[in-house]
BAMARDREN-165266 format. One record per residue (C-alpha): x, y, z. Coordinates in Angstrom, 3 decimals. Layout:
N
px, py, pz
X, Y, Z
...
! end
This chain:
408
px, py, pz
54.121, 70.984, 97.355
52.475, 67.552, 97.557
54.283, 64.406, 96.416
52.609, 61.038, 95.880
54.981, 58.060, 95.780
52.924, 55.297, 94.167
55.522, 52.550, 94.258
58.393, 51.130, 96.259
60.945, 53.787, 97.185
64.155, 53.612, 99.169
64.032, 54.759, 102.782
66.959, 57.081, 102.128
64.841, 59.077, 99.679
61.795, 58.964, 101.949
63.854, 60.372, 104.800
65.053, 63.248, 102.625
61.515, 64.112, 101.535
60.048, 63.586, 105.014
62.073, 66.505, 106.319
59.455, 69.004, 105.173
61.409, 71.930, 106.579
64.148, 71.109, 104.100
62.183, 69.672, 101.188
59.048, 71.783, 101.458
57.045, 68.673, 100.539
54.038, 66.903, 101.973
54.629, 63.264, 101.096
52.085, 60.473, 100.634
53.689, 57.026, 100.398
51.393, 54.428, 98.798
53.692, 51.657, 97.511
50.909, 49.134, 96.922
48.978, 51.127, 94.328
48.043, 49.386, 91.085
47.573, 51.097, 87.729
43.801, 50.764, 88.133
43.851, 52.338, 91.597
46.158, 55.203, 90.652
43.478, 57.590, 89.238
41.496, 57.494, 92.501
44.680, 58.074, 94.501
45.549, 61.095, 92.366
42.070, 62.481, 92.957
42.292, 61.817, 96.698
45.771, 63.191, 97.382
45.855, 65.866, 94.634
49.666, 65.816, 94.347
51.802, 68.227, 92.372
54.373, 65.487, 91.779
53.930, 61.755, 91.187
56.770, 59.252, 91.577
56.421, 55.772, 90.067
58.692, 52.842, 89.492
56.779, 49.968, 87.832
53.216, 51.234, 88.249
51.771, 52.262, 84.885
50.535, 55.824, 84.515
47.616, 55.826, 82.106
45.773, 58.670, 80.414
42.985, 58.237, 82.962
45.446, 58.682, 85.813
46.896, 61.854, 84.290
43.400, 63.269, 83.792
42.602, 62.545, 87.447
45.582, 64.568, 88.671
44.129, 68.061, 88.515
47.181, 69.624, 90.208
49.688, 67.207, 88.706
52.575, 69.012, 87.014
55.452, 66.510, 87.171
55.754, 62.716, 86.913
59.085, 61.197, 87.887
59.950, 57.687, 86.759
62.257, 56.232, 89.417
64.363, 54.515, 86.777
65.564, 55.059, 83.234
62.803, 53.750, 80.943
59.489, 55.607, 80.817
57.357, 53.553, 78.425
54.985, 52.763, 81.323
53.890, 56.419, 81.307
51.479, 57.828, 78.712
53.891, 60.485, 77.459
51.524, 61.802, 74.779
48.763, 62.403, 77.320
51.158, 64.004, 79.790
52.397, 66.380, 77.098
48.859, 67.262, 76.029
47.893, 68.039, 79.624
51.021, 70.095, 80.302
52.586, 67.600, 82.703
56.361, 67.234, 82.696
57.843, 63.732, 82.747
61.353, 63.121, 84.071
63.433, 60.011, 84.598
66.572, 58.999, 86.508
68.971, 57.839, 83.787
72.243, 56.039, 84.341
71.704, 55.286, 88.020
70.865, 51.619, 87.448
73.472, 50.832, 84.802
75.680, 48.579, 86.915
72.710, 46.738, 88.417
71.206, 45.969, 84.992
74.601, 44.951, 83.632
75.060, 42.540, 86.534
71.668, 40.925, 85.877
72.461, 40.749, 82.164
75.482, 38.661, 83.012
73.508, 36.529, 85.431
71.147, 35.690, 82.551
74.002, 35.046, 80.116
75.716, 32.614, 82.470
72.402, 31.013, 83.411
71.672, 30.394, 79.737
75.086, 28.870, 79.230
75.200, 26.718, 82.369
71.409, 26.265, 82.695
71.582, 27.076, 86.390
67.793, 27.392, 86.925
67.116, 24.061, 85.202
69.792, 22.332, 87.247
68.387, 23.804, 90.451
64.875, 22.607, 89.551
66.063, 19.034, 88.958
68.054, 18.967, 92.187
64.940, 20.074, 94.038
63.094, 17.213, 92.376
65.729, 14.793, 93.655
67.361, 14.205, 90.248
71.075, 13.964, 89.481
71.711, 14.642, 85.779
75.385, 15.470, 85.415
75.568, 13.867, 81.966
73.072, 16.355, 80.522
74.157, 19.470, 82.374
77.857, 18.835, 81.915
77.447, 20.317, 78.432
78.059, 24.057, 78.102
79.510, 26.314, 75.416
81.432, 28.683, 77.709
81.800, 32.386, 76.965
85.567, 32.849, 76.698
86.575, 33.715, 73.138
82.949, 33.938, 72.027
81.366, 36.995, 70.417
78.926, 39.172, 72.306
76.706, 41.411, 70.210
74.988, 44.421, 71.755
72.079, 46.349, 70.313
72.454, 49.893, 71.626
75.581, 51.243, 73.266
74.373, 53.481, 76.061
75.465, 53.512, 79.686
74.096, 50.060, 80.527
75.494, 48.434, 77.394
78.933, 49.874, 78.095
78.898, 48.314, 81.553
77.957, 44.986, 79.934
80.811, 45.383, 77.437
83.309, 46.095, 80.232
82.371, 42.803, 81.884
82.469, 40.946, 78.560
86.083, 41.957, 78.137
86.764, 40.582, 81.598
85.426, 37.251, 80.348
87.744, 37.408, 77.338
84.988, 37.950, 74.777
84.954, 39.752, 71.434
82.264, 42.436, 71.177
80.326, 43.738, 68.180
77.825, 46.562, 68.552
75.128, 48.405, 66.664
73.570, 51.719, 67.601
72.047, 54.476, 65.508
74.591, 56.923, 66.900
77.594, 54.594, 66.610
80.269, 55.181, 63.979
83.725, 53.750, 63.342
85.475, 56.333, 65.535
83.148, 55.975, 68.539
83.187, 52.174, 68.182
86.977, 52.162, 68.257
86.922, 54.418, 71.309
84.550, 51.994, 73.070
86.718, 49.020, 72.088
84.011, 47.293, 70.047
83.622, 46.246, 66.431
81.016, 48.267, 64.537
78.132, 46.334, 63.019
76.361, 48.326, 60.316
72.922, 46.836, 61.002
71.109, 44.915, 63.734
70.984, 41.930, 61.383
74.778, 41.944, 61.177
74.913, 41.724, 64.984
72.658, 38.654, 64.776
74.888, 37.028, 62.167
78.162, 37.565, 64.030
77.186, 36.922, 67.634
77.105, 33.870, 69.861
75.227, 35.948, 72.432
73.035, 38.977, 71.689
72.202, 41.431, 74.483
69.585, 44.148, 73.939
70.023, 47.651, 75.385
67.813, 50.045, 73.412
64.962, 52.267, 74.559
61.395, 51.254, 73.776
60.155, 53.558, 71.011
58.005, 53.227, 67.928
61.213, 52.709, 65.929
62.502, 49.874, 68.134
59.234, 47.949, 68.475
59.998, 44.363, 67.390
63.533, 45.350, 66.426
64.241, 41.681, 67.108
61.744, 40.050, 64.754
61.553, 36.836, 62.740
64.194, 38.056, 60.276
66.581, 38.897, 63.105
66.003, 35.505, 64.731
66.547, 33.774, 61.390
69.921, 35.522, 61.069
71.121, 34.334, 64.491
73.462, 31.384, 64.820
71.825, 28.088, 65.794
72.011, 27.693, 69.561
72.859, 31.361, 70.168
71.608, 33.165, 73.262
69.266, 36.168, 73.254
69.290, 38.358, 76.385
66.814, 41.186, 76.925
67.006, 43.490, 79.940
65.672, 46.569, 78.116
61.938, 46.458, 77.289
59.662, 43.632, 76.216
58.274, 45.422, 73.164
61.688, 45.353, 71.482
61.376, 41.573, 70.923
58.670, 39.834, 68.892
57.777, 37.161, 71.452
56.187, 34.813, 68.882
59.294, 34.990, 66.697
61.467, 34.264, 69.728
59.432, 31.196, 70.688
59.721, 29.941, 67.111
63.482, 30.523, 67.242
63.772, 28.561, 70.481
61.928, 25.627, 68.973
63.422, 25.674, 65.459
66.979, 26.917, 66.004
67.748, 26.003, 69.612
67.965, 29.674, 70.645
68.269, 30.121, 74.404
66.495, 33.138, 75.881
67.333, 35.040, 79.054
64.679, 37.673, 79.706
63.999, 40.208, 82.427
61.296, 42.051, 80.453
58.204, 40.964, 78.543
55.373, 42.232, 76.388
52.237, 43.147, 78.318
53.817, 43.080, 81.776
51.418, 43.674, 84.682
50.907, 47.294, 85.684
51.786, 46.606, 89.310
54.575, 44.813, 91.138
52.470, 41.794, 92.114
49.987, 40.058, 89.797
49.222, 36.901, 87.848
51.282, 36.751, 84.659
51.790, 34.191, 81.909
53.956, 34.385, 78.814
54.440, 31.610, 76.224
58.217, 31.930, 76.212
58.352, 30.862, 79.868
57.037, 27.442, 78.875
60.176, 26.675, 76.849
62.706, 24.373, 78.501
65.746, 26.522, 77.659
64.198, 29.777, 78.877
65.571, 31.542, 81.944
63.914, 34.637, 83.289
63.464, 37.183, 86.012
60.657, 39.569, 86.976
61.828, 42.912, 85.490
64.211, 43.390, 88.391
67.264, 44.613, 86.492
67.485, 47.785, 88.540
66.440, 46.144, 91.780
69.601, 46.272, 93.825
69.940, 48.295, 96.987
72.792, 50.289, 95.451
70.816, 51.187, 92.338
67.583, 52.024, 94.123
69.333, 54.299, 96.605
71.010, 56.149, 93.746
67.695, 56.411, 91.872
65.855, 57.640, 94.976
68.390, 60.384, 95.554
68.209, 61.392, 91.898
64.419, 61.638, 92.166
64.836, 63.853, 95.237
67.319, 66.005, 93.303
64.788, 66.442, 90.487
62.108, 67.457, 93.013
64.357, 69.940, 94.810
65.482, 71.571, 91.586
61.888, 71.806, 90.364
60.805, 73.344, 93.661
63.599, 75.914, 93.641
63.700, 76.883, 89.962
60.651, 75.505, 88.187
63.005, 73.694, 85.807
62.749, 69.943, 85.250
65.984, 67.967, 85.215
66.061, 64.890, 82.951
62.844, 66.018, 81.240
61.838, 63.517, 78.540
58.812, 65.269, 77.014
60.066, 68.738, 76.255
59.721, 69.461, 72.536
62.924, 68.526, 70.737
62.502, 71.523, 68.477
60.629, 74.748, 69.056
57.855, 75.703, 66.643
58.822, 79.369, 67.013
59.677, 81.301, 63.847
61.360, 84.282, 65.478
62.741, 85.664, 68.739
61.852, 89.010, 70.246
64.608, 90.228, 72.596
63.428, 92.892, 75.039
65.874, 94.698, 77.349
63.839, 96.391, 80.069
63.778, 97.915, 83.508
62.946, 95.304, 86.116
59.529, 96.733, 86.922
56.102, 95.155, 87.432
53.901, 94.995, 84.363
56.565, 95.391, 81.663
56.309, 91.877, 80.298
52.554, 91.849, 80.868
52.383, 94.862, 78.533
54.483, 93.094, 75.884
52.303, 89.992, 76.079
49.128, 92.087, 75.862
50.233, 93.634, 72.565
51.254, 90.224, 71.219
47.862, 88.851, 72.246
46.090, 91.688, 70.433
48.099, 90.741, 67.354
47.116, 87.033, 67.771
50.782, 86.062, 68.096
51.506, 83.043, 70.307
54.407, 82.946, 72.765
56.092, 79.565, 72.341
58.863, 79.842, 74.963
60.620, 82.569, 76.905
63.317, 83.329, 79.432
63.908, 86.487, 81.464
67.429, 87.013, 82.759
68.275, 89.608, 85.406
71.409, 91.728, 85.206
73.518, 92.150, 88.340
71.797, 94.446, 90.788
68.337, 93.427, 89.515
67.660, 96.906, 88.070
67.308, 95.598, 84.520
66.547, 92.364, 82.724
66.596, 90.808, 79.275
63.648, 88.757, 78.001
64.042, 86.446, 75.014
60.557, 85.624, 73.768
60.145, 82.935, 71.114
57.115, 83.644, 68.941
54.993, 81.554, 66.604
54.887, 84.383, 64.056
56.532, 87.750, 63.618
54.897, 90.953, 64.905
54.561, 93.798, 62.442
56.522, 97.033, 62.703
53.302, 98.693, 63.877
52.942, 96.217, 66.764
56.566, 96.729, 67.772
56.056, 100.497, 67.737
53.007, 100.008, 69.979
55.081, 97.997, 72.466
57.695, 100.761, 72.619
55.236, 103.630, 72.784
53.157, 102.310, 75.648
55.989, 101.475, 78.061
58.825, 103.788, 79.048
60.570, 100.958, 80.933
61.538, 99.185, 77.704
65.192, 99.986, 76.936
65.479, 98.292, 73.535
63.937, 95.607, 71.345
65.298, 93.404, 68.602
63.438, 90.949, 66.393
65.397, 88.019, 64.963
63.636, 86.212, 62.121
65.090, 83.142, 60.420
68.598, 84.213, 61.302
68.080, 87.833, 60.181
68.034, 90.629, 62.729
65.727, 93.612, 62.318
! end
């Protein structure tokens, strides 16, 4: 099994994969690859598995990987991968969720405190030989203030834990959040994102980048924020309407602390300009929320775990592009002797009937003399087809067709 690592990757993970006797992998480590160079690299190395961190995986790259069957994002978010194309081409995509939560939470707080105390601006003036205590002696402080979080996943909960350490009140909105789960998390439930904007002195964003969350923070959200409030984004750039944010900085005195941006470069080193960075109250980092040694080691080992499990079982842990709901209309359960050709015979009859197999599993009984196959079908076979399956194979012990909850 060939593995192409097209990005930075912790030595701990490289060492695990380098032991080919244990991993069964031939590893190609190309950390300097750009998005544009990735298709050629996939053609050259012909890997079964691709690991990326910040490098974008385009449709062209996926098409170039003729043997490619699994893409692993060494991190939580996967919006840098063309999921639709991967799904169309039958390529699994997996991520490494939860391993960077503490690291991102720590950077979130670095941005919050930098917004409040204007640490980068003070540093810049000191480097210029200026002493401006009168100006920079003004700060709101965070104790007793209200932190609002959009999304309440693993990262957000780490942020909330630290907010309580600073003596802050916390309000939260999430599609899955209700009064009971909010009480359990020790936060006040906000019914809408706008309500978070209205109540909060500081807003921190922790939602995934999807079609539904694109520009979740828009001009209406900015308009609902308190004058002089802080907006922190360590999730994904597409969640925030950058033009609306710039307008809010200029018109309402909003302070922005960003680690992510719209249209980020597809590689780890490139020229990049964004209008928000020109604003005096902006503080920012280079999408490095997960970039601590602790987080990257944990992510690397999770990526190795995904590879090992895939190698041993064919199953993909943390798969993000498996269909949420099967299109099957019925299930054919076949108990059979564990003999060669039994399932091939079943599939042949289904093929003759133009019935598509959507998903299946075949479970062995102890001793491996018999097995049970559960075959999810796009349409139901007729009684005649079922009789044909039985008649042509003596190794079939029994069959049952379940259709829309009715057995027959």
